[in-house]
C-alpha positions in Angstrom: 119.5 173.3 21.7 121.1 171.6 18.8 124.8 172.4 18.5 125.9 173.6 15.1 128.6 171.5 13.3 132.0 173.2 13.2 132.9 175.0 10.0 135.6 173.4 8.0 137.6 175.6 5.8 139.0 174.3 2.5 142.5 174.4 3.8 141.6 172.3 6.7 139.6 169.8 4.5 142.7 169.5 2.3 144.8 168.8 5.3 142.4 166.2 6.8 142.0 164.5 3.5 145.8 164.2 3.2 146.2 163.0 6.7 143.5 160.3 6.1 145.0 159.2 2.8 148.6 158.9 4.3 147.3 156.9 7.3 144.1 155.0 6.8 144.3 155.1 2.8 148.0 154.2 2.8 148.6 156.5 -0.3 147.0 158.5 -3.0 145.7 156.7 -6.2 147.4 158.1 -9.4 145.9 161.3 -10.7 144.5 159.4 -13.7 142.8 156.8 -11.4 141.3 159.7 -9.3 140.1 161.5 -12.4 138.2 158.4 -13.4 137.0 158.0 -9.8 135.8 161.7 -10.0 134.0 161.1 -13.1 132.3 158.0 -11.6 131.4 160.0 -8.5 129.8 162.7 -10.5 127.8 160.1 -12.5 126.5 158.9 -9.2 125.3 162.6 -8.4 123.7 162.7 -11.9 121.9 159.6 -11.5 120.4 160.6 -8.1 119.4 164.1 -9.4 117.7 162.7 -12.4 115.8 160.3 -10.5 115.0 162.9 -7.6 114.2 165.9 -9.8 113.8 164.4 -13.3 111.6 162.0 -14.9 113.5 158.8 -14.2 112.2 156.4 -11.8 114.4 155.0 -8.8 116.0 151.6 -9.1 115.7 149.6 -5.9 119.5 149.9 -5.3 119.4 153.8 -5.6 116.3 154.4 -3.1 118.6 154.8 0.0 121.3 157.2 -1.8 121.8 160.4 0.0 122.5 163.5 -2.3 124.7 165.2 0.5 126.9 162.0 0.7 127.2 161.7 -3.0 128.3 165.4 -3.3 130.8 164.8 -0.3 132.3 161.9 -2.4 132.8 164.3 -5.3 134.3 166.8 -3.1 136.5 164.2 -1.4 138.1 163.1 -4.7 138.4 166.7 -6.0 140.4 167.5 -2.9 142.5 164.4 -3.6 143.2 165.8 -6.9 144.0 169.2 -5.7 146.4 167.7 -3.0 148.5 165.6 -5.3 148.7 168.4 -8.0 149.7 171.0 -5.6 146.5 173.2 -5.9 145.5 175.3 -2.9 141.8 175.2 -3.3 141.2 178.3 -1.3 143.4 180.4 -3.5 142.0 178.9 -6.6 138.5 179.6 -5.4 139.3 183.2 -4.5 140.9 183.7 -7.9 137.8 182.0 -9.5 135.5 184.5 -7.8 137.7 187.4 -8.9 137.4 186.1 -12.4 133.6 185.6 -12.3 133.2 189.2 -10.5 135.0 190.9 -13.5 134.2 188.8 -16.5 130.6 188.0 -15.7 129.5 191.0 -13.6 127.0 192.2 -16.0 126.4 189.1 -18.1 123.7 187.4 -16.1 122.1 190.7 -15.1 121.6 191.6 -18.7 120.7 188.1 -19.8 116.9 188.3 -20.8 116.3 184.6 -20.4 117.0 185.0 -16.6 114.2 187.6 -16.1 
């Protein structure tokens, strides 16, 4: 029987990224640099999605790209930005759920385009 990977909470992910950055990574890049890196990583996800699910054909250099790995790159840099700006992603996500559950509770259900 295959063993399931251990679940990783957002708080644990933030701690592990911080530990890696402060040892192996030496230090955080500046917030502005990380924002540029985040944009670059999102672009890599977009390129892979457009080639996998859209009409664009693959370039040889993109054939071995893995969507999970590319999404993890985005998450990594997002966690870096959260860490260096003092954002608790668990609290922020919980607050975002509350916002969506109150603001959008009927919006999508009543959207005729989604039926």
